C-alpha positions in Angstrom: -24.7 0.8 -1.2 -23.3 0.8 2.8 -24.2 -3.4 2.2 -22.2 -3.6 -0.8 -19.1 -2.2 1.0 -19.3 -4.3 3.5 -19.2 -7.3 1.4 -16.2 -5.6 -0.2 -14.4 -5.0 2.7 -15.2 -8.5 4.0 -13.2 -9.7 1.0 -10.5 -6.8 1.4 -9.4 -7.9 4.7 -9.9 -12.0 3.7 -7.7 -11.8 0.9 -5.3 -9.3 2.4 -4.8 -11.5 6.0 -4.6 -14.9 3.9 -1.3 -16.2 2.4 -2.0 -15.9 -1.7 -0.4 -17.9 -4.5 0.2 -17.6 -8.1 -0.8 -19.9 -11.0 1.5 -22.5 -10.0 0.8 -22.4 -6.4 4.0 -20.8 -4.9 3.1 -18.2 -2.2 3.5 -14.6 -3.4 6.1 -13.0 -1.0 4.1 -10.4 0.3 5.2 -6.8 1.5 4.2 -7.5 5.1 4.4 -10.6 6.8 3.5 -11.7 10.7 6.1 -13.8 9.9 7.1 -17.5 8.2 6.2 -19.7 11.4 2.2 -20.5 12.1 0.3 -22.8 14.5 -2.4 -23.1 12.0 -4.7 -23.5 15.4 -7.1 -21.4 13.8 -8.1 -20.3 10.6 -8.2 -17.0 11.3 -4.5 -15.8 10.1 -4.7 -12.9 12.8 -5.9 -14.7 15.7 -3.5 -17.6 15.1 -0.6 -15.0 15.3 -2.2 -13.4 18.4 -2.3 -16.7 19.9 1.8 -17.3 18.8 2.1 -13.9 21.1 0.7 -15.4 24.1 3.1 -18.2 24.1 5.8 -16.2 23.0 5.7 -14.4 26.6 6.0 -18.4 27.9 9.9 -17.3 27.8 9.7 -14.7 31.1 6.6 -16.4 33.0 3.7 -14.5 30.9 2.4 -17.3 29.9 2.1 -21.4 29.8 1.7 -23.1 27.2 -0.6 -26.1 28.6 -3.2 -22.9 29.9 -2.7 -21.1 26.7 -4.2 -24.2 24.3 -6.5 -25.9 26.8 -8.4 -22.0 26.2 -7.6 -21.6 22.8 -9.8 -24.9 22.2 -12.8 -23.1 23.8 -12.7 -19.5 21.3 -14.6 -19.7 18.3 -12.4 -19.5 15.2 -12.3 -15.8 14.0 -14.5 -14.4 17.3 -13.5 -11.5 19.2 -16.0 -11.7 21.8 -15.6 -15.4 22.4 -11.1 -14.9 22.3 -12.1 -12.1 25.4 -14.2 -14.2 27.0 -12.0 -17.2 27.0 -9.0 -14.9 28.0 -11.0 -13.1 30.8 -12.0 -16.4 32.5 -8.9 -17.9 32.1 -7.1 -14.5 33.8 -10.0 -14.5 36.6 -8.7 -17.8 37.3 -5.3 -17.2 37.6 -5.6 -14.6 40.1 -7.6 -16.4 41.8 -5.1 -19.3 42.6 -2.8 -16.7 42.8 -4.6 -15.1 45.6 -4.9 -18.9 47.6 -1.3 -19.2 47.2 -0.3 -15.6 48.9 -2.7 -16.2 51.9 -1.2 -19.9 52.3 2.3 -18.2 52.1 3.7 -19.4 49.1 5.1 -16.1 47.6 6.7 -17.1 44.5 3.8 -19.5 43.5 1.6 -16.5 44.0 4.2 -14.2 41.9 3.9 -16.7 39.1 0.3 -17.0 39.0 -0.3 -13.6 38.9 1.9 -12.5 36.4 0.4 -15.0 34.2 -3.4 -13.6 35.0 -2.0 -10.2 34.1 -0.5 -11.7 30.6 -3.8 -13.0 30.1 -5.8 -10.3 31.0 -3.9 -8.4 28.3 -4.8 -10.7 26.0 -8.3 -10.3 26.9 -7.9 -6.5 26.5 -6.8 -7.0 23.0 -9.9 -8.3 21.4 -12.2 -5.5 23.1 -14.2 -2.7 21.5 -11.6 0.3 21.8 -14.9 2.6 22.8 -16.5 0.1 25.7 -15.6 1.1 29.2 -15.5 -2.6 30.1 -12.6 -2.9 27.9 -10.3 -0.3 30.1 -11.7 -2.3 32.9 -10.3 -4.9 31.9 -7.1 -3.1 30.8 -7.0 -1.5 34.8 -7.1 -5.5 36.0 -4.3 -6.5 33.8 -2.3 -3.4 35.6 -3.4 -4.3 39.1 -2.6 -8.0 39.0 0.6 -7.1 37.3 1.9 -5.0 40.4 0.7 -7.3 43.1 2.6 -9.9 41.1 5.5 -7.5 40.4 5.6 -6.2 44.2 6.9 -10.2 45.3 9.0 -10.6 42.4 13.0 -10.1 43.1 13.0 -6.7 42.2 11.6 -3.4 43.5 8.7 -1.8 41.2 7.1 0.8 41.6 4.0 2.6 39.7 4.8 5.6 38.0 2.8 8.6 36.4 5.2 10.6 34.4 4.1 14.6 34.3 3.6 15.3 30.5 1.8 18.2 28.6 -0.9 20.1 29.6 -1.9 19.8 33.7 -3.0 16.6 35.0 -1.7 14.7 32.1 0.9 11.8 32.3 2.0 8.8 31.2 1.7 5.7 32.7 4.6 3.1 33.8 6.7 1.3 35.8 10.3 1.9 37.2 11.6 -1.2 37.9 15.3 -1.9 39.9 17.2 -4.9 40.8 17.3 -5.4 44.5 20.7 -6.3 44.8 23.0 -3.4 44.7 22.8 0.1 45.3 24.3 3.6 43.3 23.6 4.5 39.6 22.5 1.6 37.0 22.3 1.4 33.1 18.6 2.0 32.7 16.5 0.7 29.6 13.5 2.9 28.7 11.2 0.3 27.2 7.6 0.8 25.1 5.1 -1.0 23.2 4.0 0.0 19.6 0.4 -0.2 18.6 -1.9 -2.5 21.1 1.1 -3.3 23.0 1.1 -2.5 26.8 3.8 -1.4 29.4 3.1 -4.9 31.6 4.0 -6.9 28.1 7.3 -5.5 27.6 8.3 -6.6 30.8 7.7 -9.8 29.2 9.2 -9.1 26.1 12.6 -7.4 27.4 12.0 -6.1 31.0 13.2 -9.2 32.9 15.6 -9.7 30.6 17.1 -6.6 31.2 16.6 -6.8 34.9 18.7 -9.8 35.1 21.5 -8.4 33.0 21.4 -5.4 36.0 19.3 -2.7 34.2 17.0 -0.6 35.6 13.6 -1.0 33.6 11.4 2.0 32.8 8.2 0.5 30.9 5.9 3.2 29.6 3.0 4.1 27.2 2.8 7.0 25.4 -0.2 9.2 23.8 -2.6 6.8 21.9 -1.2 3.3 23.5 -3.1 1.0 25.0 -2.2 2.0 28.6 -2.3 5.7 28.2 -5.8 4.9 26.9 -7.4 3.2 30.1 -7.0 6.1 31.7 -7.4 8.7 28.7 -9.6 7.3 26.2 -9.4 10.3 23.7 -5.2 10.0 23.6 -4.7 9.6 20.0 -0.7 8.3 18.3 1.4 11.6 17.6 3.8 11.5 14.4 6.9 13.7 16.5 6.9 11.4 19.9 10.2 13.6 21.2 7.9 15.7 23.8 6.7 12.4 25.7 10.3 10.9 25.2 11.6 14.3 27.0 9.3 13.8 29.4 10.4 10.0 30.3 14.0 11.0 30.2 13.3 13.7 32.8 11.6 11.6 34.9 14.4 9.1 34.4 17.3 11.3 34.7 15.8 13.0 38.1 16.1 9.2 39.8 19.1 8.4 41.9 19.4 5.2 40.5 20.4 6.2 37.2 23.1 6.4 35.5 22.8 9.6 33.3 25.0 8.7 30.8 23.9 5.0 30.5 20.4 5.4 29.3 19.0 3.6 26.6 15.3 3.2 24.7 13.7 -0.1 23.5 10.9 0.2 21.3 8.8 -2.8 19.8 6.6 -3.1 16.6 5.2 0.1 16.0 7.2 1.0 18.7 10.3 0.9 16.4 8.7 4.3 15.2 8.0 5.5 18.4 11.5 5.1 19.6 13.3 6.4 16.7 11.4 9.4 16.5 11.7 10.4 19.9 15.1 9.3 19.8 16.1 11.8 17.0 14.9 14.6 19.2 16.5 13.7 22.4 20.6 14.0 22.3 21.1 12.9 26.0 19.5 9.2 24.5 22.6 6.9 25.2 21.5 4.3 22.4 18.3 3.6 20.9 16.7 -0.3 19.9 14.0 -0.7 16.9 12.5 -4.0 17.2 11.7 -3.2 13.9 13.1 0.3 12.7 10.1 1.2 10.8 10.6 4.7 9.7 7.1 5.0 7.5 4.2 4.2 9.1 1.8 4.2 6.1 4.0 1.8 3.6 4.2 -0.4 6.3 0.3 -0.5 6.9 -0.7 -0.3 3.4 2.4 -3.2 2.3 -0.2 -5.5 4.7 -3.6 -4.1 2.8 -2.4 -4.3 -0.8 -2.9 -1.5 -3.4 -6.5 -2.7 -4.9 -7.7 -2.6 -1.5 -6.4 0.6 0.0 -7.6 2.0 -3.2 -11.0 1.1 -2.3 -10.6 2.1 1.3 -9.4 5.3 0.0 -12.7 5.8 -2.3 -15.2 5.1 0.5 -15.2 7.7 3.3 -16.5 5.0 5.5 -17.1 6.2 9.1 -16.6 4.7 12.6 -20.1 4.6 12.8 -21.4 3.3 9.7 -18.7 0.1 10.4 -20.2 -0.5 14.1 -24.2 -0.1 12.5 -22.9 -2.8 9.7 -24.8 -5.9 10.6 -22.7 -9.5 11.1 -23.2 -11.3 7.8 -22.5 -8.2 5.7 -18.7 -7.2 7.9 -17.6 -10.3 10.5 -16.8 -9.0 14.1 -13.0 -9.3 13.5 -12.8 -7.0 10.8 -15.3 -4.5 12.4 -12.5 -4.6 15.1 -9.7 -4.1 13.0 -11.2 -0.8 11.3 -12.6 0.4 14.5 -9.3 0.0 16.5 -7.4 1.7 13.9 -9.8 4.9 14.0 -9.9 5.2 17.4 -5.9 5.0 17.5 -5.5 8.0 15.2 -8.1 9.5 16.4 -10.2 10.2 13.2 -13.8 9.4 12.4 -13.1 7.6 9.2 -10.9 4.8 7.5 -10.3 7.4 4.9 -8.7 10.4 7.5 -6.9 7.8 9.2 -5.2 6.4 6.2 -4.3 10.0 5.6 -2.7 10.8 8.3 -0.5 8.0 8.5 1.4 10.3 6.2 2.4 12.2 8.8 4.0 9.3 10.4 7.5 9.3 8.4 11.2 9.8 9.5 12.6 12.5 6.9 16.3 11.3 5.8 17.5 14.4 7.7 16.3 13.0 10.8 17.6 9.8 10.6 21.2 11.2 9.4 20.9 13.2 12.9 20.3 10.2 14.8 24.3 10.5 16.7 23.9 7.6 19.4 24.8 4.4 18.8 21.5 2.4 17.1 20.5 -0.9 16.6 17.8 -2.0 14.2 16.0 -5.7 14.8 14.1 -7.5 12.0 13.5 -11.1 11.2 13.5 -11.3 7.5 10.4 -13.2 6.8 8.5 -10.1 8.0 8.1 -8.9 4.2 10.0 -6.9 2.1 8.8 -3.5 3.3 9.8 -3.8 7.2 13.4 -5.4 5.6 13.6 -2.3 3.1 12.9 0.0 5.8 15.6 -1.3 8.1 18.2 -1.5 5.7 17.2 2.1 4.7 17.3 2.6 8.8 21.2 1.1 8.5 22.1 3.0 5.9 21.3 6.7 7.0 21.7 6.4 10.7 25.2 7.3 11.2 26.2 5.0 13.9 23.1 2.2 13.2 23.6 -1.5 13.1 21.5 -3.7 11.8 20.4 -7.6 12.7 18.5 -9.9 10.4 17.0 -13.1 12.2 17.1 -15.7 9.7 14.9 -18.6 9.4 16.9 -21.0 10.4 17.6 -19.0 13.9 14.4 -20.0 15.0 13.1 -16.7 14.9 10.9 -16.0 12.5 8.0 -13.8 13.3 7.7 -10.0 13.8 9.0 -9.1 16.8 10.9 -12.6 17.3 8.0 -13.7 19.5 8.5 -17.8 18.9 12.3 -17.1 20.1 12.5 -14.5 22.8 15.9 -15.9 24.2 17.6 -15.3 21.2 16.4 -11.6 20.7 16.9 -10.7 24.3 20.7 -12.1 23.6 21.0 -9.8 20.4 19.8 -6.5 21.9 21.1 -6.5 25.4 24.7 -7.9 24.9 24.8 -5.1 21.9 24.1 -2.7 24.7 26.6 -3.6 27.3 29.2 -3.3 24.9 28.2 0.2 23.9 28.1 1.1 27.8 30.9 -1.2 28.7 
C-alpha cells in the first residue's frame, strides 16, 4: 500500500510542479504559479525557482551571478542534498574570503563577501531536513555571518530578541538604523513567509528602506525559519496579532522610532501574516502585503490541483511514513516538501496539515476592519488564485491600493524577484507618500 501511494505522490508532485498543456499544446493557465520567467537551468521547476530567488538578491548585494551559476553547475538536478552541499561550500568559501579581507583592513570588501556568504548559508539551509540539527546550525551560521557583515556596513545593526508569549520565549530579529542624522524616524517592520528569513528580508526590502531613511526592524514570527533555529518546535499560527503586538511594543519603546510612522511589510506567505497581524493592531500606520494572501488553503491547493488534493486527503500519510519511503518510490525533493509542510504547521500527517490550513483565512469583516492605508503587490503571472485574492483584498479593505506588475515590467515572478528595484520603488514610494 505504501509503495503504491509513494508512486502516486511522485506523479502528483511531478504533474503539479511542471507546466501542463491542453490538446493543442497550449499551456493551461494555472491557479498558482511561480511566474512566467524560467531560467530552465534545472529541469526541476522548484530548484530552478530557488536559483532565481538567489539571483534576485544580487540587486541588494545578496549574491553574485557568476558565483551562483558556477555553483549551480555542480548541483545534481532535483537533489536537495546536492544543493545544500554546494551552497554550504560556497558560503564557507565567501566567509573565509571576507575574514581574510577584514584582517587586511578592507572593511567594505569584507562586508560584501560576508553578506553574500550569509545569503548562501540561507540557500543551503532551505533544502535542509527540517528536523535535522545540522540544518539549524547552518541557519545559525547565516545569522552569525550576517551580523558580522552588517557591523561593517554604513548602518547601525543590533541583534534583537523580542519578548513574546511565555517566559523565556522571544521573536528573533534585527533592528537597523541609518547612521546619518538623529531623532525619531519612520520605521519599516518586515517579515518573510513560509521559508524565508529575516536576513533575506534585508536584501528583499530592508536595504532599500534604509537608503530611503527608514529604520528597519526585521523579525521572525511563530513557525518561521529564524524562529525555528532557536525553537525547533515553533509552528505557524493563524492569528499573528499577538506576535505583531509584541513587535510593535518593542518598536514603540525605541527612541529612534516615530510612533505615527510605522509600517509593516510581509513577503510571500508573510503577506498573510502581515494582514492577520495588522487587523489586530491599529497602531500601525500602514501595511504592505506582497502578495495579499487571504486564504492559505485555497492558495496552496491551487498549486496542487483538485485531483491530487483529493488523493492526499484520502490518505492519512504521516511524516514518519514519508521519511521511511525509499528514494525510488518518493524522490528526496518531494519528501523534503511534505516533511517541511508538516513541520511548519506542526501536524503529524499531510491530511491534518491540509485540514489546519482552513484556519489560515481572513474573514470579510476582518479585512473591512483594516483602517490603515494598505498596499497589495502581485505579479500578473502568479496565477488566477493569487490575483483573485489580491483583488478581493483591494475590494474589502477600506483604504487599500493594489499594484499589479505586468509582464512588460520585467517583474514577472513571485515577489518580483526578477526586478527588485522596481518592486522597491513601487512599495516604498507609496509608503513615503502615506507618511509625507
